[in-house]
C-alpha positions, 0 to 999 in steps of 0.5 A: 131314656128309660129304654136305654137304661132298661137295655143297659140293665139287661146287658149287664144281667146277661154278662153276669148270667154266663159266669154264674151258670158255670159255677153251678156245681150240682151233679156228678163231676169226674176228676182223673189224675192222669189221662194217659200212661206210657208202659214203655216197652213191654215184652210179649207174653208178660202182663202190664198193669196200671191203675187210673185213679178216678174220683167223683168230686160232684154232688151227685152219683157218678155212673160210668157206663162205657170205657174204651181204650185208645 
């Protein structure tokens, strides 16, 4: 009987441990309003430019070490 109660308590604890860990907001967290931008047709020889807004909504410094285009 005691073993069943103990195992039940452990199972309930494990069920709540996952969601609580997901709520951990420490560290950097990046927020990007848009992941892609379609320039449409661009005439050769002209310059096309777009600014992507990137924000750190985390509690620590966000360091972006490498960026590449697709």
